[in-house]
SEGU-369354 format. One record per residue (C-alpha): x, y, z; residue in one letter. Coordinates in steps of 0.02 Angstrom, whole numbers, plus 50000, padded with zeros to 5 digits. Each point is the difference from the previous one (the first is absolute). Example, Ala and Ser with C-alpha at 12.3 -4.5 7.8 and 13.67 -1.06 7.14 Angstrom:
@X->50615; Y->49775; Z->50390; res->a
@X->50069; Y->50172; Z->49967; res->s
END
This chain:
@X->52386; Y->54492; Z->51961; res->m
@X->50187; Y->49989; Z->49922; res->i
@X->50110; Y->49931; Z->50143; res->q
@X->50143; Y->49944; Z->49864; res->n
@X->50143; Y->50145; Z->50015; res->r
@X->50047; Y->49965; Z->49835; res->l
@X->49837; Y->50028; Z->49924; res->i
@X->49912; Y->50130; Z->50113; res->r
@X->50142; Y->50133; Z->49983; res->i
@X->49995; Y->50032; Z->49837; res->p
@X->49795; Y->49953; Z->50004; res->a
@X->50011; Y->50179; Z->50102; res->l
@X->50124; Y->50098; Z->49898; res->i
@X->49885; Y->49952; Z->49849; res->a
@X->49822; Y->50053; Z->50093; res->i
@X->50100; Y->50171; Z->50056; res->g
@X->50067; Y->50022; Z->49829; res->a
@X->49809; Y->49954; Z->49937; res->l
@X->49949; Y->50187; Z->50066; res->q
@X->50107; Y->50113; Z->49884; res->t
@X->49889; Y->49913; Z->49849; res->l
@X->49860; Y->50113; Z->50078; res->a
@X->50084; Y->50171; Z->49969; res->f
@X->50041; Y->50068; Z->49821; res->a
@X->50077; Y->49968; Z->49895; res->p
@X->49887; Y->49833; Z->50019; res->f
@X->49844; Y->50051; Z->50068; res->y
@X->49944; Y->49847; Z->50070; res->l
@X->49913; Y->50052; Z->50157; res->w
@X->49939; Y->49826; Z->50041; res->p
@X->50176; Y->49966; Z->50020; res->a
@X->50004; Y->50066; Z->50161; res->a
@X->49831; Y->49942; Z->50094; res->l
@X->50078; Y->49817; Z->49937; res->l
@X->50167; Y->50031; Z->50061; res->s
@X->49936; Y->50029; Z->50180; res->l
@X->49847; Y->49864; Z->49988; res->v
@X->50176; Y->49894; Z->49971; res->l
@X->50078; Y->50076; Z->50144; res->i
@X->49846; Y->49966; Z->50116; res->l
@X->50016; Y->49812; Z->49948; res->l
@X->50166; Y->49978; Z->50014; res->l
@X->50020; Y->50097; Z->50150; res->c
@X->49854; Y->49979; Z->50141; res->t
@X->50023; Y->49965; Z->50155; res->g
@X->50189; Y->49973; Z->50001; res->r
@X->50098; Y->50063; Z->50159; res->e
@X->50083; Y->50169; Z->50000; res->a
@X->50208; Y->49931; Z->49947; res->k
@X->49934; Y->49897; Z->49856; res->p
@X->49893; Y->50154; Z->49935; res->l
@X->50173; Y->50122; Z->50018; res->f
@X->50079; Y->49897; Z->49889; res->r
@X->49839; Y->49972; Z->49884; res->d
@X->49974; Y->50177; Z->49995; res->g
@X->50173; Y->50046; Z->49949; res->w
@X->49994; Y->49880; Z->49854; res->f
@X->49828; Y->50096; Z->49946; res->l
@X->50066; Y->50151; Z->50002; res->g
@X->50163; Y->49938; Z->49925; res->l
@X->49895; Y->49949; Z->49838; res->g
@X->49905; Y->50173; Z->50017; res->l
@X->50155; Y->50119; Z->50006; res->f
@X->50102; Y->49900; Z->49889; res->g
@X->49872; Y->49994; Z->49865; res->s
@X->49898; Y->50158; Z->50027; res->g
@X->50159; Y->50116; Z->50040; res->a
@X->50109; Y->49921; Z->49884; res->s
@X->50012; Y->50168; Z->49915; res->w
@X->50122; Y->50052; Z->50140; res->v
@X->50159; Y->49904; Z->49902; res->y
@X->49983; Y->50124; Z->49852; res->v
@X->50046; Y->50150; Z->50099; res->s
@X->50137; Y->49942; Z->50090; res->i
@X->50049; Y->49904; Z->49865; res->s
@X->49998; Y->50086; Z->49826; res->e
@X->49994; Y->50174; Z->50091; res->y
@X->50091; Y->49971; Z->50175; res->g
@X->50133; Y->49942; Z->49894; res->m
@X->50023; Y->49838; Z->50097; res->t
@X->50052; Y->49845; Z->49932; res->a
@X->49863; Y->49867; Z->49977; res->a
@X->50044; Y->49874; Z->50128; res->p
@X->50009; Y->50141; Z->50126; res->l
@X->49841; Y->50080; Z->49946; res->a
@X->49920; Y->49824; Z->49991; res->a
@X->50067; Y->49969; Z->50186; res->v
@X->49937; Y->50186; Z->50033; res->m
@X->49828; Y->49968; Z->49950; res->t
@X->49990; Y->49824; Z->50080; res->l
@X->50035; Y->50079; Z->50164; res->l
@X->49882; Y->50151; Z->49977; res->f
@X->49851; Y->49883; Z->49960; res->a
@X->50061; Y->49877; Z->50159; res->m
@X->49993; Y->50163; Z->50101; res->g
@X->49820; Y->50044; Z->49956; res->l
@X->49961; Y->49806; Z->50015; res->a
@X->50018; Y->50019; Z->50197; res->l
@X->49839; Y->50101; Z->49995; res->f
@X->49889; Y->49866; Z->49963; res->p
@X->50110; Y->49873; Z->50092; res->a
@X->49972; Y->50103; Z->50158; res->i
@X->49804; Y->50038; Z->49963; res->a
@X->49979; Y->49811; Z->49992; res->f
@X->50103; Y->49960; Z->50158; res->w
@X->49890; Y->50126; Z->50062; res->c
@X->49864; Y->49903; Z->49934; res->w
@X->50031; Y->49831; Z->50074; res->g
@X->50038; Y->50083; Z->50161; res->r
@X->49816; Y->50073; Z->50014; res->l
@X->49906; Y->49865; Z->49914; res->a
@X->50088; Y->49845; Z->50082; res->g
@X->49942; Y->49856; Z->49911; res->s
@X->49822; Y->50041; Z->49983; res->h
@X->49948; Y->49991; Z->49812; res->t
@X->49845; Y->50132; Z->50003; res->g
@X->50111; Y->50121; Z->50130; res->r
@X->50134; Y->49979; Z->49868; res->s
@X->49876; Y->50039; Z->49851; res->l
@X->49926; Y->50130; Z->50118; res->w
@X->50160; Y->50110; Z->50022; res->l
@X->50077; Y->49967; Z->49833; res->f
@X->49919; Y->50153; Z->49911; res->p
@X->50050; Y->50123; Z->50145; res->a
@X->50178; Y->49934; Z->50006; res->v
@X->50027; Y->50007; Z->49828; res->w
@X->49931; Y->50183; Z->49975; res->v
@X->50104; Y->50051; Z->50162; res->l
@X->50163; Y->49910; Z->49903; res->m
@X->49977; Y->50135; Z->49856; res->d
@X->49963; Y->50144; Z->50091; res->w
@X->50148; Y->49985; Z->50103; res->v
@X->50102; Y->49967; Z->49847; res->r
@X->49931; Y->50155; Z->49946; res->g
@X->50099; Y->50112; Z->50114; res->w
@X->50110; Y->49912; Z->50078; res->l
@X->50201; Y->50057; Z->49969; res->l
@X->49907; Y->50131; Z->49881; res->t
@X->49904; Y->49863; Z->49921; res->g
@X->49959; Y->49876; Z->49845; res->f
@X->49823; Y->50007; Z->49969; res->p
@X->49995; Y->49905; Z->49842; res->w
@X->49926; Y->49844; Z->49947; res->l
@X->49828; Y->50019; Z->50096; res->y
@X->49868; Y->49872; Z->49965; res->a
@X->49881; Y->50129; Z->49980; res->g
@X->50088; Y->50115; Z->49885; res->t
@X->49980; Y->49858; Z->49856; res->a
@X->49796; Y->50028; Z->50034; res->q
@X->50016; Y->50178; Z->49913; res->v
@X->49960; Y->49883; Z->49859; res->d
@X->49911; Y->49865; Z->50088; res->g
@X->49822; Y->49983; Z->50065; res->p
@X->50028; Y->50090; Z->50184; res->l
@X->50033; Y->50168; Z->49917; res->a
@X->49865; Y->50078; Z->50070; res->g
@X->50068; Y->49965; Z->50173; res->w
@X->50136; Y->50116; Z->49971; res->a
@X->49942; Y->50165; Z->50026; res->p
@X->49917; Y->49920; Z->50160; res->v
@X->50146; Y->49907; Z->50071; res->l
@X->50145; Y->50046; Z->49904; res->g
@X->50122; Y->49864; Z->49947; res->v
@X->50023; Y->49924; Z->50160; res->h
@X->49820; Y->49973; Z->50046; res->g
@X->49977; Y->49922; Z->49830; res->v
@X->50156; Y->49875; Z->50034; res->t
@X->49913; Y->49978; Z->50159; res->f
@X->49857; Y->49954; Z->49893; res->i
@X->50092; Y->49890; Z->49895; res->t
@X->50083; Y->49900; Z->50134; res->a
@X->49842; Y->49976; Z->50109; res->a
@X->49912; Y->49926; Z->49829; res->t
@X->50137; Y->49875; Z->50002; res->a
@X->49974; Y->49947; Z->50168; res->a
@X->49808; Y->49971; Z->49986; res->l
@X->50022; Y->49905; Z->49844; res->l
@X->50144; Y->49898; Z->50115; res->v
@X->49874; Y->49984; Z->50131; res->a
@X->49843; Y->49953; Z->49874; res->a
@X->50123; Y->49868; Z->49952; res->w
@X->50048; Y->49933; Z->50165; res->r
@X->49806; Y->49981; Z->50032; res->h
@X->49948; Y->49901; Z->49840; res->y
@X->49896; Y->49834; Z->50047; res->r
@X->50004; Y->50058; Z->50179; res->s
@X->49883; Y->50059; Z->50126; res->a
@X->49925; Y->50102; Z->50034; res->p
@X->49911; Y->49998; Z->49791; res->y
@X->49992; Y->50183; Z->49984; res->w
@X->50190; Y->50069; Z->50046; res->a
@X->50081; Y->49973; Z->49835; res->p
@X->49860; Y->50103; Z->49900; res->i
@X->50033; Y->50136; Z->50149; res->a
@X->50169; Y->50020; Z->49972; res->f
@X->49976; Y->49998; Z->49816; res->t
@X->49870; Y->50116; Z->50009; res->a
@X->50117; Y->50125; Z->50123; res->a
@X->50138; Y->49989; Z->49873; res->a
@X->49885; Y->50056; Z->49864; res->l
@X->49911; Y->50125; Z->50087; res->l
@X->50152; Y->50130; Z->49965; res->p
@X->50018; Y->49955; Z->49835; res->w
@X->49829; Y->50024; Z->49951; res->l
@X->49968; Y->50156; Z->50088; res->l
@X->50154; Y->50086; Z->49914; res->a
@X->49925; Y->50053; Z->49830; res->p
@X->49860; Y->50090; Z->50112; res->l
@X->50114; Y->50097; Z->50076; res->i
@X->50110; Y->50030; Z->49858; res->n
@X->49834; Y->50094; Z->49953; res->l
@X->50007; Y->50138; Z->50124; res->v
@X->50083; Y->50136; Z->49939; res->e
@X->50109; Y->50071; Z->50153; res->w
@X->50075; Y->50178; Z->49903; res->t
@X->49930; Y->50095; Z->49858; res->q
@X->50071; Y->50112; Z->49865; res->p
@X->50039; Y->50177; Z->50037; res->q
@X->50011; Y->50114; Z->49894; res->g
@X->50093; Y->49991; Z->49812; res->e
@X->50108; Y->49859; Z->49951; res->p
@X->50179; Y->50035; Z->49980; res->l
@X->50099; Y->49993; Z->49836; res->s
@X->50144; Y->49902; Z->50051; res->v
@X->50175; Y->49906; Z->49927; res->a
@X->50148; Y->49905; Z->50067; res->a
@X->50172; Y->49987; Z->49919; res->v
@X->50064; Y->49835; Z->50001; res->q
@X->50214; Y->50040; Z->49939; res->g
@X->50018; Y->49817; Z->50013; res->n
@X->50208; Y->50056; Z->50049; res->i
@X->50103; Y->49862; Z->50036; res->s
@X->50051; Y->49974; Z->50195; res->q
@X->50157; Y->49967; Z->49940; res->h
@X->49999; Y->50178; Z->49922; res->d
@X->49890; Y->50115; Z->50133; res->k
@X->50141; Y->50034; Z->50121; res->w
@X->50119; Y->50031; Z->49882; res->d
@X->50087; Y->50197; Z->49997; res->p
@X->50029; Y->49980; Z->49796; res->e
@X->49816; Y->49943; Z->49967; res->k
@X->49911; Y->50136; Z->50086; res->l
@X->49976; Y->50117; Z->49882; res->r
@X->49939; Y->49860; Z->49858; res->e
@X->49854; Y->49931; Z->50143; res->q
@X->49955; Y->50211; Z->50029; res->i
@X->49980; Y->50004; Z->49805; res->r
@X->49898; Y->49835; Z->49972; res->i
@X->49865; Y->50063; Z->50155; res->y
@X->50000; Y->50167; Z->49912; res->r
@X->49961; Y->49936; Z->49846; res->e
@X->49889; Y->49878; Z->50027; res->l
@X->49909; Y->50132; Z->50115; res->t
@X->49985; Y->50145; Z->49863; res->e
@X->49845; Y->49944; Z->49902; res->p
@X->49914; Y->49979; Z->50187; res->l
@X->50013; Y->50177; Z->50055; res->w
@X->49822; Y->50075; Z->50029; res->g
@X->49916; Y->49841; Z->50102; res->r
@X->49972; Y->50021; Z->50177; res->d
@X->50114; Y->49886; Z->50072; res->l
@X->50165; Y->49925; Z->49906; res->i
@X->50089; Y->49876; Z->50128; res->l
@X->50175; Y->49935; Z->49980; res->w
@X->50052; Y->49846; Z->50119; res->p
@X->50104; Y->49987; Z->50148; res->e
@X->50184; Y->50079; Z->49964; res->t
@X->49978; Y->50048; Z->49830; res->a
@X->50114; Y->50129; Z->50040; res->l
@X->50170; Y->49930; Z->50062; res->p
@X->50029; Y->50147; Z->50079; res->a
@X->49970; Y->50119; Z->50158; res->t
@X->49872; Y->50147; Z->49980; res->q
@X->50179; Y->50104; Z->50002; res->g
@X->50084; Y->49903; Z->49881; res->q
@X->49829; Y->50013; Z->49871; res->a
@X->49976; Y->50169; Z->50058; res->s
@X->50031; Y->50058; Z->49808; res->r
@X->49899; Y->49867; Z->49948; res->v
@X->49859; Y->50035; Z->50116; res->l
@X->49994; Y->50166; Z->49966; res->d
@X->49959; Y->49960; Z->49813; res->a
@X->49853; Y->49896; Z->50025; res->l
@X->49941; Y->50119; Z->50144; res->e
@X->49976; Y->50128; Z->49866; res->s
@X->49939; Y->49884; Z->49863; res->r
@X->49863; Y->49917; Z->50124; res->a
@X->49957; Y->50175; Z->50048; res->f
@X->49967; Y->50031; Z->49828; res->k
@X->49908; Y->49858; Z->49953; res->a
@X->49905; Y->50006; Z->50141; res->g
@X->50072; Y->49828; Z->50060; res->t
@X->50052; Y->49929; Z->50165; res->t
@X->50142; Y->49880; Z->49974; res->l
@X->50043; Y->49891; Z->50132; res->v
@X->50178; Y->49914; Z->50011; res->t
@X->50099; Y->49896; Z->50102; res->g
@X->50166; Y->50043; Z->50053; res->l
@X->50138; Y->49960; Z->50136; res->p
@X->49962; Y->50156; Z->50118; res->w
@X->50148; Y->50058; Z->50113; res->y
@X->49997; Y->50159; Z->50129; res->g
@X->49948; Y->50028; Z->50184; res->n
@X->49865; Y->49888; Z->50087; res->s
@X->49922; Y->50041; Z->50174; res->p
@X->50044; Y->49804; Z->50058; res->r
@X->50169; Y->50026; Z->49957; res->y
@X->50166; Y->50091; Z->50069; res->p
@X->50057; Y->50021; Z->49812; res->e
@X->49974; Y->50003; Z->49820; res->p
@X->49934; Y->49829; Z->49958; res->v
@X->49919; Y->49926; Z->49845; res->f
@X->49826; Y->49952; Z->49953; res->h
@X->49898; Y->49913; Z->49874; res->n
@X->49900; Y->50121; Z->49930; res->s
@X->49847; Y->50060; Z->49892; res->l
@X->49989; Y->50171; Z->49967; res->m
@X->49866; Y->50126; Z->49898; res->t
@X->50069; Y->50103; Z->49870; res->v
@X->49878; Y->50128; Z->49922; res->g
@X->49831; Y->50041; Z->50076; res->p
@X->49979; Y->49873; Z->50124; res->g
@X->50075; Y->50005; Z->50160; res->q
@X->50092; Y->49884; Z->50130; res->g
@X->50156; Y->49879; Z->50022; res->t
@X->49979; Y->49845; Z->50067; res->y
@X->50159; Y->49899; Z->50094; res->h
@X->49973; Y->49814; Z->50000; res->k
@X->49962; Y->49944; Z->50183; res->q
@X->49996; Y->49790; Z->49995; res->r
@X->50188; Y->49981; Z->49918; res->l
@X->50065; Y->49803; Z->49936; res->v
@X->50129; Y->49933; Z->50104; res->p
@X->50173; Y->49978; Z->49897; res->f
@X->49932; Y->50078; Z->49858; res->g
@X->49962; Y->50190; Z->50062; res->e
@X->50085; Y->49963; Z->50150; res->y
@X->50127; Y->49876; Z->50110; res->v
@X->49938; Y->49933; Z->50168; res->p
@X->50162; Y->50003; Z->50127; res->l
@X->50071; Y->50117; Z->49867; res->e
@X->50172; Y->50030; Z->50096; res->s
@X->50033; Y->49798; Z->49995; res->l
@X->49933; Y->49954; Z->49830; res->l
@X->50042; Y->50142; Z->49873; res->r
@X->50132; Y->49947; Z->49865; res->g
@X->50014; Y->49846; Z->50072; res->t
@X->49928; Y->49921; Z->49825; res->i
@X->49932; Y->50094; Z->49858; res->e
@X->49849; Y->49976; Z->50017; res->f
@X->49979; Y->50100; Z->50156; res->l
@X->50064; Y->50135; Z->49898; res->n
@X->49851; Y->50018; Z->49883; res->l
@X->49972; Y->50208; Z->49928; res->p
@X->49909; Y->50085; Z->50120; res->m
@X->50001; Y->49881; Z->50136; res->s
@X->50034; Y->50163; Z->50123; res->v
@X->49804; Y->50058; Z->49988; res->f
@X->49935; Y->50052; Z->50171; res->r
@X->49805; Y->49970; Z->50035; res->p
@X->49881; Y->50169; Z->49993; res->g
@X->49918; Y->50068; Z->50136; res->p
@X->49831; Y->49954; Z->50042; res->e
@X->49820; Y->50081; Z->49970; res->n
@X->50071; Y->50084; Z->49821; res->q
@X->49857; Y->50100; Z->49900; res->s
@X->49945; Y->49939; Z->49849; res->p
@X->50035; Y->50059; Z->49837; res->l
@X->49885; Y->50117; Z->49931; res->a
@X->49937; Y->50009; Z->49831; res->f
@X->49834; Y->50133; Z->49989; res->d
@X->49864; Y->49948; Z->50060; res->d
@X->50078; Y->49824; Z->50073; res->t
@X->50142; Y->49921; Z->50062; res->s
@X->50103; Y->49829; Z->50040; res->t
@X->50112; Y->49939; Z->50116; res->h
@X->50126; Y->49911; Z->49909; res->p
@X->50066; Y->49828; Z->50038; res->a
@X->50195; Y->49966; Z->49940; res->i
@X->50034; Y->49845; Z->49925; res->c
@X->49991; Y->49854; Z->50156; res->y
@X->49887; Y->50118; Z->50102; res->e
@X->49842; Y->49955; Z->49898; res->i
@X->50018; Y->49837; Z->50079; res->a
@X->49949; Y->50056; Z->50161; res->y
@X->49806; Y->49992; Z->50007; res->a
@X->49969; Y->50109; Z->50166; res->d
@X->50142; Y->50134; Z->49947; res->f
@X->49911; Y->50005; Z->49838; res->v
@X->49813; Y->50018; Z->50080; res->a
@X->50066; Y->50127; Z->50127; res->r
@X->50064; Y->50111; Z->49864; res->n
@X->49878; Y->49989; Z->49877; res->a
@X->49852; Y->50097; Z->50118; res->g
@X->49958; Y->50171; Z->49910; res->e
@X->50086; Y->49948; Z->49830; res->t
@X->49931; Y->49977; Z->49866; res->g
@X->50101; Y->49860; Z->49910; res->f
@X->50163; Y->49890; Z->50031; res->l
@X->50160; Y->50011; Z->49923; res->m
@X->50145; Y->49888; Z->50016; res->t
@X->50171; Y->50003; Z->49911; res->v
@X->50118; Y->49868; Z->49992; res->s
@X->50161; Y->49932; Z->49917; res->n
@X->49980; Y->49813; Z->49966; res->d
@X->50157; Y->49992; Z->49887; res->a
@X->50077; Y->49941; Z->50154; res->w
@X->49921; Y->49832; Z->49986; res->f
@X->50013; Y->49956; Z->49803; res->g
@X->49877; Y->49907; Z->49917; res->r
@X->49948; Y->49897; Z->50166; res->s
@X->49833; Y->49978; Z->50101; res->l
@X->50041; Y->50142; Z->50107; res->g
@X->49954; Y->50144; Z->49883; res->p
@X->49804; Y->49918; Z->49956; res->f
@X->49974; Y->49952; Z->50185; res->q
@X->50055; Y->50197; Z->50065; res->h
@X->49853; Y->50068; Z->49866; res->h
@X->49888; Y->49859; Z->50075; res->q
@X->50031; Y->50084; Z->50168; res->i
@X->49974; Y->50177; Z->49946; res->a
@X->49841; Y->49945; Z->49899; res->r
@X->49934; Y->49918; Z->50183; res->m
@X->50039; Y->50173; Z->50088; res->r
@X->49867; Y->50084; Z->49858; res->a
@X->49880; Y->49874; Z->50035; res->l
@X->50025; Y->50025; Z->50197; res->e
@X->49995; Y->50194; Z->49991; res->t
@X->49856; Y->50012; Z->49857; res->g
@X->50111; Y->50126; Z->49906; res->r
@X->50084; Y->49997; Z->49837; res->e
@X->50181; Y->49959; Z->49985; res->l
@X->50128; Y->50081; Z->49874; res->l
@X->50151; Y->49892; Z->49997; res->r
@X->50167; Y->50063; Z->49911; res->g
@X->50149; Y->49867; Z->49994; res->t
@X->50187; Y->50019; Z->49933; res->n
@X->49947; Y->49846; Z->49868; res->n
@X->49840; Y->49916; Z->50060; res->g
@X->49866; Y->49975; Z->50053; res->i
@X->49938; Y->50194; Z->49968; res->t
@X->49816; Y->50006; Z->50014; res->s
@X->49849; Y->50078; Z->50025; res->i
@X->49867; Y->49888; Z->50138; res->v
@X->49833; Y->50059; Z->50041; res->d
@X->49906; Y->49978; Z->50167; res->r
@X->49964; Y->49823; Z->49993; res->e
@X->50179; Y->49944; Z->49978; res->g
@X->49995; Y->49976; Z->49808; res->r
@X->50129; Y->50058; Z->49875; res->i
@X->49919; Y->50134; Z->49897; res->r
@X->50149; Y->50007; Z->49875; res->t
@X->50194; Y->49976; Z->50014; res->r
@X->50146; Y->50023; Z->49920; res->a
@X->50112; Y->49882; Z->49906; res->r
@X->50113; Y->49916; Z->50122; res->q
@X->50209; Y->50005; Z->49989; res->y
@X->49978; Y->50127; Z->49855; res->e
@X->50008; Y->50183; Z->49981; res->r
@X->49803; Y->50055; Z->50018; res->d
@X->49877; Y->50136; Z->50041; res->v
@X->49834; Y->49951; Z->50074; res->l
@X->49878; Y->50135; Z->49992; res->k
@X->49809; Y->50017; Z->50051; res->g
@X->49893; Y->50060; Z->50148; res->e
@X->49992; Y->49982; Z->50190; res->i
@X->49852; Y->50028; Z->50093; res->q
@X->50023; Y->50088; Z->50161; res->p
@X->49868; Y->49911; Z->50132; res->m
@X->49935; Y->50054; Z->50174; res->t
@X->49940; Y->49891; Z->50142; res->g
@X->50079; Y->49883; Z->50121; res->t
@X->50000; Y->49818; Z->49993; res->t
@X->49953; Y->49897; Z->50173; res->p
@X->50192; Y->49950; Z->49971; res->f
@X->50065; Y->50159; Z->49987; res->m
@X->49888; Y->50036; Z->50152; res->a
@X->50074; Y->49845; Z->50118; res->t
@X->50144; Y->49946; Z->49932; res->g
@X->50065; Y->49828; Z->50015; res->s
@X->49957; Y->50012; Z->50185; res->w
@X->49797; Y->49911; Z->50010; res->p
@X->50085; Y->49853; Z->49932; res->v
@X->50161; Y->49993; Z->50101; res->i
@X->49880; Y->50025; Z->50162; res->t
@X->49902; Y->49874; Z->49926; res->l
@X->50154; Y->49851; Z->49963; res->a
@X->50059; Y->50061; Z->50175; res->a
@X->49829; Y->49963; Z->50101; res->v
@X->49985; Y->49823; Z->49919; res->m
@X->50173; Y->49959; Z->50061; res->i
@X->49972; Y->50070; Z->50176; res->v
@X->49816; Y->49904; Z->50005; res->f
@X->50054; Y->49849; Z->49894; res->g
@X->50170; Y->49946; Z->50066; res->r
@X->50020; Y->49862; Z->50113; res->q
@X->49988; Y->50024; Z->50180; res->r
@X->50163; Y->49935; Z->50098; res->r
@X->49935; Y->49905; Z->50157; res->k
@X->50068; Y->50075; Z->50166; res->r
@X->50095; Y->49923; Z->50111; res->n
@X->49894; Y->49976; Z->50177; res->t
@X->50110; Y->49906; Z->50086; res->d
END
């Protein structure tokens, strides 16, 4: 165990950053497992206070590297000076690092100095930390170790246990391997063999589980297209550039009429439904004539049951034979709304980003309907919420998500976002149509594999087919609750008991 802080702190930061290599665009899924093994070798059996520091530095490494794309949004598009943007990005990573810091403090309190108890509790503490991070303060459901397994051997478990379940298996594997290592050359001789066998078991079962077809094709495939306008983020909300943007999308769309579905990305129309009424009417007429449903993103403005005055929603609207409008429910803090708005709005330019005044849409919205099938869409960040997507995927034929990842430039963000979307397809056993402004626009099959994709950072059109599916995966039926309950039970029965004072 490394005790020298001059060595230990950089080592912890590096071990945390190692997990970033597990995700896109690196796809080195063993890096997540290796990182967890190194964490256990370095941290098992320590007291709560030093574990708080350990967890914080690990988190700083993970989020400082894995979420570094935040800097692009703040600096380049938030019009914030580079030094201030760097400080804000660092503060963001430092804040997120509090999640593993607090989790590790709890780990130390629950396990004490007992090595076996520490190893037993680690998978439970780790997955509960991820789960809390996914919903507290609207959540940051990003950089879960299980997500990397959409490209790894544990992929078969995703439709059964979801991303948190796959993360749990990864963390449990690390704990069992460390347990086997610690029992090497010690009695009983069979212990390291048993621990190693237990660690390998879920990895060997995963390919067999992957053979199960949880969902089945329903009806004929839909001919679809996704239009990628590649509009510069600097031009997107410029009123003088509105006509040009509409022209680009209409020209790219013209050869596509006659398909079942055409998808434009998030806020492809940077104008409300009222401001763009003439354009929408023209598209409506063209869509009905061609028998094609067009789905476009736009900022919707009007009365909403949840609010006393008219509000903006980040929305998707169907044009043509299809039916439905969807208002985004899970908003991005500071990007789509400003927490403590009355205090923070206007303090720096970043807090005045275009359309940072959205309000969340109502719950239990109806799916978008297309002939004999339907989809409950996810706008941008919403696709990262596993239980949200799984719950809404019931009774629908395929997944649809739109985004504008131009906010992240040529960083890790668009690749990670796309990998997360692919995990949702795998969890629900449904094919996915993803439309973006500048990539990654793609069609993903029900096993999370990319069937076809548009050229990234270019103006392009993606054409293909989507096969509607029917059926329910185990994860869709239960959500993450079995894994979260298991983690809680492990903590209840595995925690250190405090001695009662009988005096």
